[in-house]
C-alpha positions as CSV (number, residue, x, y, z in Angstrom):
1,M,78.7,-105.0,66.3
2,D,79.9,-103.9,69.7
3,K,77.1,-103.3,72.2
4,D,78.8,-100.1,73.3
5,R,78.6,-98.7,69.8
6,E,75.0,-99.8,69.2
7,D,73.6,-96.6,70.3
8,Q,76.2,-94.4,68.7
9,P,75.6,-93.0,65.2
10,L,77.8,-94.6,62.5
11,S,80.3,-92.5,60.9
12,S,80.4,-92.0,57.3
13,E,83.4,-94.3,56.9
14,E,81.6,-97.1,58.7
15,L,78.5,-96.7,56.6
16,L,80.6,-96.8,53.5
17,R,82.4,-99.9,54.6
18,Q,79.2,-101.7,55.4
19,A,77.7,-100.7,52.1
20,R,80.6,-102.2,50.3
21,E,80.5,-105.4,52.3
22,G,76.8,-105.8,51.6
23,L,77.3,-105.4,47.9
24,G,80.2,-107.7,47.8
25,S,82.3,-105.1,46.0
26,T,85.9,-106.1,45.7
27,D,87.1,-102.7,44.7
28,A,87.8,-100.8,47.8
29,A,87.5,-97.2,47.6
30,P,90.2,-95.2,49.2
31,D,89.6,-94.3,52.8
32,A,88.4,-90.9,53.3
33,P,90.7,-88.7,55.3
34,A,90.3,-89.0,59.1
35,D,89.0,-85.5,59.4
36,F,86.5,-85.8,56.5
37,S,82.8,-86.0,57.4
38,I,79.6,-85.1,55.7
39,E,78.6,-82.9,58.5
40,S,81.9,-80.9,58.2
41,Y,81.9,-80.8,54.4
42,P,80.9,-77.4,53.5
43,P,78.8,-76.8,50.4
44,P,80.5,-75.3,47.4
45,A,80.7,-71.6,47.6
46,S,78.4,-69.8,45.3
47,D,79.9,-68.0,42.4
48,S,79.8,-64.6,43.8
49,T,81.2,-63.2,40.7
50,F,77.8,-63.6,38.9
51,D,75.4,-63.9,41.9
52,D,76.5,-60.9,44.0
53,V,77.5,-58.5,41.2
54,E,74.8,-56.8,39.3
55,Q,75.4,-57.5,35.6
56,E,75.7,-54.5,33.4
57,P,73.9,-54.7,30.0
58,A,76.1,-55.4,27.0
59,F,75.2,-51.9,25.6
60,A,73.3,-48.9,26.7
61,E,70.3,-47.8,24.7
62,P,71.2,-44.6,22.8
63,T,69.5,-41.5,23.7
64,F,68.8,-38.6,21.4
65,P,68.2,-35.0,22.2
66,E,64.8,-33.5,21.5
67,P,64.7,-32.0,18.0
68,T,64.6,-28.3,17.8
69,P,62.8,-26.4,15.0
70,S,65.1,-25.2,12.3
71,F,63.2,-21.9,12.1
72,E,60.9,-19.9,14.3
73,E,57.3,-19.5,13.2
74,P,56.9,-15.9,12.0
75,T,54.4,-13.7,13.9
76,F,52.3,-11.1,12.3
77,S,51.0,-8.0,13.9
78,D,47.5,-6.9,13.2
79,R,47.3,-4.2,10.6
80,D,46.1,-1.0,11.9
81,E,42.6,-0.3,10.7
82,P,41.8,3.2,9.7
83,A,39.9,5.1,12.3
84,S,37.2,6.0,9.8
85,W,36.5,5.7,6.1
86,A,34.8,8.1,3.8
87,P,34.0,7.8,0.1
88,P,36.2,9.9,-2.2
89,P,34.8,13.4,-2.9
90,A,32.6,13.9,-5.9
91,N,34.1,15.4,-9.0
92,T,32.5,18.7,-8.5
93,E,34.9,20.4,-10.9
94,A,33.6,18.3,-13.8
95,D,30.0,19.0,-12.7
96,E,30.6,22.8,-12.6
97,F,32.3,22.6,-16.1
98,G,29.3,20.8,-17.5
99,A,26.9,23.3,-16.1
100,L,28.9,26.2,-17.5
101,M,29.1,24.6,-21.0
102,G,25.5,23.6,-21.4
103,G,23.7,22.6,-18.2
104,D,22.8,19.0,-17.4
105,P,24.6,16.1,-19.1
106,A,22.9,14.6,-22.1
107,P,21.0,11.3,-21.8
108,T,23.1,8.3,-22.6
109,R,22.3,5.5,-25.0
110,R,23.5,1.9,-25.0
111,S,24.5,0.5,-28.4
112,G,22.7,-2.5,-29.8
113,S,23.2,-6.0,-28.5
114,G,20.9,-8.1,-30.8
115,I,21.6,-9.6,-34.2
116,G,24.2,-6.9,-35.0
117,R,26.1,-7.8,-31.8
118,I,28.1,-10.4,-33.7
119,L,29.5,-7.6,-35.7
120,I,29.5,-4.7,-33.2
121,V,32.0,-5.0,-30.3
122,L,31.9,-2.0,-28.1
123,A,33.1,-0.8,-24.6
124,V,31.9,1.7,-21.9
125,L,32.1,5.5,-21.9
126,A,31.3,7.8,-18.9
127,V,28.6,10.4,-19.3
128,I,30.1,13.8,-20.4
129,G,28.5,17.2,-20.6
130,V,26.8,18.3,-23.8
131,G,28.9,21.4,-24.2
132,V,32.2,19.5,-24.6
133,F,31.0,17.8,-27.7
134,S,29.1,20.8,-29.2
135,L,32.6,22.1,-30.1
136,L,33.1,19.2,-32.6
137,D,31.8,19.4,-36.2
138,S,28.9,17.0,-37.1
139,S,28.6,15.8,-33.5
140,K,25.1,15.3,-32.1
141,T,23.8,14.5,-28.7
142,V,21.5,11.5,-28.5
143,D,18.6,13.8,-28.2
144,D,19.4,15.3,-31.6
145,I,19.7,12.1,-33.6
146,A,17.1,12.1,-36.4
147,V,15.6,9.6,-38.7
148,G,17.8,9.4,-41.9
149,D,21.1,10.3,-40.1
150,C,24.0,8.2,-41.2
151,L,26.8,7.4,-38.8
152,D,29.6,5.0,-37.8
153,I,29.4,2.4,-35.0
154,P,30.0,4.2,-31.7
155,E,33.5,3.7,-30.4
156,E,32.0,3.0,-26.9
157,D,29.2,0.9,-25.7
158,V,27.6,3.8,-23.7
159,F,27.7,7.2,-25.3
160,S,26.0,10.6,-25.0
161,T,27.1,12.1,-28.4
162,I,27.8,10.6,-31.8
163,D,29.2,12.0,-35.1
164,T,26.9,12.0,-38.1
165,I,28.1,11.4,-41.6
166,E,26.7,12.4,-45.0
167,C,24.9,9.3,-46.3
168,T,26.8,9.6,-49.6
169,E,30.0,9.0,-47.7
170,P,31.0,5.6,-46.5
171,H,29.3,4.9,-43.2
172,D,28.2,1.9,-41.0
173,L,24.7,2.7,-39.8
174,E,21.6,4.5,-40.8
175,V,18.9,5.6,-38.4
176,F,15.5,4.5,-39.7
177,A,13.2,5.2,-36.7
178,L,12.9,6.8,-33.3
179,V,10.7,4.9,-30.8
180,D,9.3,6.3,-27.5
181,L,9.1,3.3,-25.1
182,S,6.6,5.1,-22.9
183,N,4.1,4.6,-25.7
184,V,4.8,0.9,-26.0
185,S,3.8,-0.3,-22.5
186,V,3.0,1.1,-19.1
187,E,6.0,-0.8,-17.8
188,F,8.1,1.8,-19.6
189,S,6.1,4.9,-18.6
190,S,7.8,8.1,-17.3
191,A,7.0,7.0,-13.7
192,A,8.3,3.5,-14.1
193,S,11.7,2.5,-12.7
194,Y,14.4,1.0,-14.9
195,P,13.3,-2.6,-15.7
196,G,16.8,-3.8,-16.7
197,D,18.9,-3.9,-19.8
198,T,17.4,-7.1,-21.2
199,A,13.8,-5.9,-20.8
200,V,14.5,-2.5,-22.4
201,Y,16.4,-4.0,-25.3
202,D,13.8,-6.7,-26.1
203,A,11.0,-4.0,-26.1
204,A,13.2,-1.7,-28.3
205,F,14.0,-4.4,-30.8
206,D,10.4,-5.4,-31.2
207,A,9.4,-1.8,-31.7
208,C,12.1,-1.2,-34.3
209,W,11.0,-4.4,-36.1
210,D,7.5,-2.9,-36.5
211,E,9.0,0.3,-38.0
212,F,11.5,-1.4,-40.4
213,E,9.1,-2.0,-43.3
214,F,7.9,1.6,-43.3
215,Y,11.4,2.9,-43.9
216,V,13.0,0.1,-46.1
217,G,9.9,-1.0,-48.0
218,V,9.9,-4.8,-47.1
219,P,9.3,-6.5,-43.8
220,Y,12.4,-7.2,-41.7
221,E,11.9,-11.0,-42.0
222,D,12.2,-10.7,-45.8
223,S,15.1,-8.2,-45.9
224,V,18.8,-8.9,-46.5
225,L,19.6,-5.9,-44.2
226,Y,20.2,-6.1,-40.5
227,M,18.9,-3.8,-37.7
228,D,19.8,-3.0,-34.1
229,A,18.8,-0.5,-31.4
230,F,20.4,2.1,-29.2
231,T,18.6,2.0,-25.9
232,P,18.4,4.3,-22.8
233,T,20.8,3.5,-20.0
234,L,19.9,3.2,-16.3
235,E,21.3,6.7,-15.6
236,G,19.4,8.2,-18.6
237,W,16.2,6.4,-17.7
238,D,16.1,7.4,-14.0
239,E,17.9,10.8,-14.0
240,Q,16.8,12.3,-17.4
241,G,13.6,10.4,-18.0
242,D,15.0,9.1,-21.3
243,R,12.7,6.6,-23.1
244,I,13.8,7.1,-26.7
245,V,15.2,4.3,-28.8
246,N,17.3,4.8,-32.0
247,C,16.6,2.1,-34.5
248,V,19.5,1.6,-36.9
249,L,20.1,-0.6,-39.9
250,Y,23.2,-1.8,-41.8
251,E,24.5,-4.1,-44.5
252,V,26.6,-7.3,-44.2
253,N,28.4,-9.6,-46.6
254,A,26.9,-12.8,-47.9
255,D,28.2,-14.8,-44.9
256,A,26.9,-12.2,-42.4
257,T,30.4,-12.1,-40.9
258,E,31.5,-8.6,-41.9
259,L,29.8,-5.3,-41.9
260,I,29.8,-3.5,-45.3
261,K,30.1,0.3,-45.4
262,S,27.5,1.9,-47.5
263,S,27.8,5.1,-49.5
264,R,24.1,5.6,-50.1
265,S,20.9,5.8,-48.1
266,L,18.9,2.6,-47.6
267,R,15.5,4.4,-47.4
268,N,13.1,2.6,-49.7
269,A,15.8,0.0,-50.6
270,N,13.1,-2.6,-50.9
271,R,15.5,-5.5,-50.1
């Protein structure tokens, strides 16, 4: 090696040559061009197509518009409330008519609801003045019903008058006793308030039970006949002081499923 070149850096061609001589390679590589050097060899340019350009996605995520309701929710305006309320006026015309025809309305009675209830199905009737019914033949107010009267089942559950029928004519019921509940218990005195439908009916039925044998001839528990009671209503009890009970009896078929019309009195029937 030349002394003058000892301190100079070897070129790439010289290094390559020395490497081949050291390895004893017989295949000589083609000499690099005179102007080729590692220092001057530029690195490969980057693929600016992919590195510099921002890649767009293959597809864009779809967007959907916000749904809108298919209908508008209805709105309601508050109803106007009446400025004031007053109950309907009383039927003064009817009251005046009743006074002209006979004074105060008659007491009202409630039809029986005991054993005979399986056969007697009734409704409700408003209280009507006595004078209206006094125009009808054989019609009596409840105050005028007497022991021994024969009659049909009232058409209404609550009534103030009832038609009587000759006992020799077909009829449903026969009155066998009148009971004053004020004599039964202090609970039913003239000063006592109405104790309720059930209490009144139970007391009436017990009182009629005690009177049954005197009229028919045998105790009720031994008889084939049935009985029931017409009792005072709340209005009659509080407004007219009504405490009278009408005890009635009737006949039924062998199965006790159908009322039998009688054409005779059952007084002293002994059955």
